[in-house]
C-alpha positions in Angstrom: 97.3 83.9 129.4 94.7 85.6 127.3 95.0 86.0 123.5 94.6 89.5 122.3 93.1 89.2 118.8 93.8 92.8 117.9 97.5 92.3 118.5 97.5 88.8 117.0 95.8 89.8 113.8 97.6 93.1 113.4 96.6 95.6 110.7 94.9 93.0 108.4 91.6 92.9 110.2 91.0 96.7 109.7 92.5 96.5 106.2 90.0 93.8 105.3 87.1 95.9 106.5 88.3 99.1 104.8 88.9 97.2 101.5 85.3 96.0 101.6 84.0 99.5 102.2 86.2 100.8 99.4 84.8 98.1 97.0 81.3 99.5 97.7 82.4 103.0 96.9 84.2 102.1 93.7 81.3 99.9 92.6 79.0 102.9 93.1 81.3 105.0 91.0 81.2 102.4 88.2 77.4 102.0 88.4 77.0 105.8 88.0 79.4 106.2 85.1 76.5 107.3 82.8 74.7 109.5 85.4 74.9 113.2 84.4 76.5 115.3 87.1 77.7 112.3 89.3 80.9 113.0 91.1 83.2 110.0 91.6 84.3 109.5 95.2 87.1 107.6 96.9 89.2 107.8 100.1 92.9 107.7 101.0 93.2 104.1 102.1 96.5 104.5 103.9 95.4 107.6 105.8 92.2 106.1 107.0 93.9 102.8 108.0 96.5 104.8 110.0 93.7 106.7 111.7 91.9 103.4 112.5 95.0 101.8 113.9 95.6 104.9 116.1 98.8 105.8 114.3 97.7 109.3 113.1 99.8 111.8 115.0 98.8 115.0 113.4 95.2 114.9 114.8 93.9 116.6 117.9 91.2 114.7 119.8 88.1 116.4 121.2 88.2 116.8 124.9 84.7 116.5 126.4 84.3 117.7 130.0 80.5 117.2 130.5 78.1 114.5 129.5 76.1 116.9 127.2 79.1 117.7 125.0 79.4 116.4 121.5 81.7 113.4 121.5 84.5 112.6 119.1 83.1 110.2 116.5 86.5 109.6 114.8 88.0 107.2 117.3 90.3 104.5 116.1 88.5 101.3 115.0 85.2 103.1 114.4 82.7 101.7 112.0 82.2 102.7 108.4 84.2 105.3 106.5 82.7 108.6 107.3 81.6 111.2 104.7 84.5 113.4 105.9 87.0 110.8 104.6 85.4 110.6 101.2 87.2 112.7 98.6 86.0 113.8 95.1 88.1 112.4 92.2 89.4 115.0 89.8 88.9 113.7 86.3 91.7 113.6 83.7 89.2 114.3 80.9 86.2 116.2 82.1 82.9 115.3 80.5 80.3 117.7 79.1 77.5 116.4 81.4 79.6 117.0 84.6 80.2 113.3 85.4 83.7 112.7 86.8 83.8 108.9 86.5 86.5 107.5 84.3 85.3 103.9 83.8 88.7 102.5 83.0 90.3 104.1 86.0 87.6 103.0 88.3 87.7 99.4 87.0 91.5 99.3 87.5 91.1 100.6 91.0 88.3 98.1 91.7 90.5 95.2 90.4 93.5 96.4 92.5 91.4 96.8 95.6 89.9 93.3 95.1 93.5 91.9 94.8 94.6 93.6 98.0 91.4 92.5 99.7 92.3 88.9 98.8 95.9 89.4 100.1 94.6 90.7 103.5 92.2 87.8 103.7 95.1 85.3 103.0 97.2 87.0 105.7 94.4 86.7 108.2 94.0 83.0 107.3 97.7 82.5 108.0 97.4 84.3 111.3 94.4 82.1 112.4 96.3 79.0 111.2 99.3 80.0 113.4 97.0 80.7 116.4 95.4 77.2 115.9 98.8 75.6 115.8 99.8 77.4 119.0 96.6 76.3 120.8 97.1 72.7 119.7 100.8 72.8 120.8 102.2 71.9 117.4 
């Protein structure tokens, strides 16, 4: 009987990848806190994760009928978060130079994302430990 890692690991594999990508986006926001005109970006983690896991039901997939047609690049489990998924953050207190980064808000989001990244990592470690026990017959 073959082991399906996608079923065994569940949502945590994709969550871990998305949390890593979100860390990069939030770090970019923090790094550009003093850049005039910089617009803070982020994405809706839950929506992107649902899409990656194939749970999004309100989407219509492209139907290609010939090899020359443009394919659907938003398939479940695809690579990096696309530019389409990135949203601009609306500032609570607009700055005079047009920068929309609220450093305290971004730092709080970064810390929360790091905590949730660690939680997904621990869940994955537990899943692998369970698989190893099953393979050893414990």
